[in-house]
VMD Tcl script that draws the C-alpha trace (Angstrom):
set ca {
  {5.11 7.77 9.84}
  {2.07 8.79 7.86}
  {1.22 7.53 4.35}
  {2.16 9.96 1.67}
  {0.57 10.03 -1.86}
  {3.30 11.39 -4.27}
  {0.72 12.18 -6.97}
  {3.43 13.41 -9.39}
  {5.07 9.97 -9.34}
  {1.95 7.93 -8.84}
  {3.33 6.36 -5.83}
  {2.19 5.79 -2.24}
  {5.08 5.83 0.33}
  {5.50 5.31 4.02}
  {8.66 5.40 6.13}
  {9.45 2.81 8.90}
  {12.41 2.38 11.18}
  {14.40 -0.73 10.81}
  {15.82 -2.79 13.56}
  {18.77 -0.24 13.93}
  {16.51 2.75 13.87}
  {17.29 3.76 10.35}
  {14.41 5.17 8.31}
  {13.44 2.95 5.40}
  {10.74 3.08 2.93}
  {7.89 0.87 1.72}
  {6.18 2.00 -1.51}
  {3.36 1.15 -3.95}
  {3.37 2.39 -7.58}
  {-0.03 2.84 -9.00}
  {-2.09 3.90 -12.03}
  {-5.22 5.96 -11.89}
  {-8.46 4.75 -13.37}
  {-11.20 7.14 -12.14}
  {-11.61 6.49 -8.57}
  {-9.75 3.34 -8.59}
  {-5.89 3.01 -7.93}
  {-4.39 0.01 -9.71}
  {-1.64 -1.18 -7.47}
  {1.11 -2.13 -9.89}
  {4.00 -2.92 -7.46}
  {4.55 -2.99 -3.66}
  {8.03 -2.93 -2.47}
  {9.77 -2.68 0.96}
  {13.29 -1.81 1.45}
  {15.30 -5.14 2.02}
  {16.10 -3.96 5.63}
  {12.38 -4.05 6.34}
  {11.55 -7.47 4.96}
  {10.12 -9.81 7.63}
  {9.25 -6.91 9.99}
  {5.50 -6.51 9.18}
  {6.21 -3.12 7.64}
  {4.60 -4.02 4.30}
  {1.47 -5.19 6.11}
  {1.32 -2.06 8.22}
  {1.76 -0.06 4.92}
  {-1.17 -1.86 3.22}
  {-3.36 -1.31 6.23}
  {-2.55 2.45 6.09}
  {-3.09 2.44 2.37}
  {-6.46 0.58 2.57}
  {-7.61 3.11 5.46}
  {-6.50 6.05 3.21}
  {-8.52 4.74 0.27}
  {-11.54 4.26 2.56}
  {-11.23 7.89 3.88}
  {-10.85 9.19 0.22}
  {-13.73 7.12 -1.30}
  {-11.17 5.17 -3.47}
  {-11.03 1.69 -4.53}
  {-7.87 -0.48 -4.86}
  {-7.41 -2.82 -7.63}
  {-4.25 -4.98 -6.90}
  {-2.18 -6.25 -9.85}
  {0.74 -6.79 -7.62}
  {0.61 -10.32 -6.21}
  {1.50 -9.02 -2.54}
  {-1.26 -6.43 -2.66}
  {-3.83 -8.94 -3.98}
  {-2.97 -11.50 -1.22}
  {-3.00 -8.92 1.50}
  {-6.45 -7.62 0.52}
  {-7.85 -11.29 0.20}
  {-6.51 -11.96 3.72}
  {-8.04 -8.89 5.17}
  {-11.84 -9.02 4.46}
  {-12.34 -5.98 6.66}
  {-11.14 -3.95 3.82}
  {-13.41 -5.61 1.13}
  {-15.20 -2.22 0.70}
  {-12.07 -0.69 -0.89}
  {-11.03 -3.78 -2.85}
  {-11.94 -3.89 -6.65}
  {-11.43 -7.36 -7.95}
  {-12.43 -8.43 -11.37}
}
mol new
graphics top color blue
foreach p $ca { graphics top sphere $p radius 0.5 }
foreach p [lrange $ca 0 end-1] q [lrange $ca 1 end] { graphics top cylinder $p $q radius 0.2 }
display resetview
């Protein structure tokens, strides 16, 4: 499923099917600082944990940021670790 930017809620969302075919969500709450999205919290539905859905979500989010000319500043530990482990997205990462 495609990544959604729910602007009114400052939240990125993406749906994934769990092992039983049920649609579940991974989301990231964010704050806006100009062209930077501060990733406050990333969370996966418990049924998706351990499936790689959060990593696929982060990849979609990084590609979205690149396409939109945005930077991602991860305050969330998961987002920070994921971006550090994926140097191919260094151009969208904004670390202080």
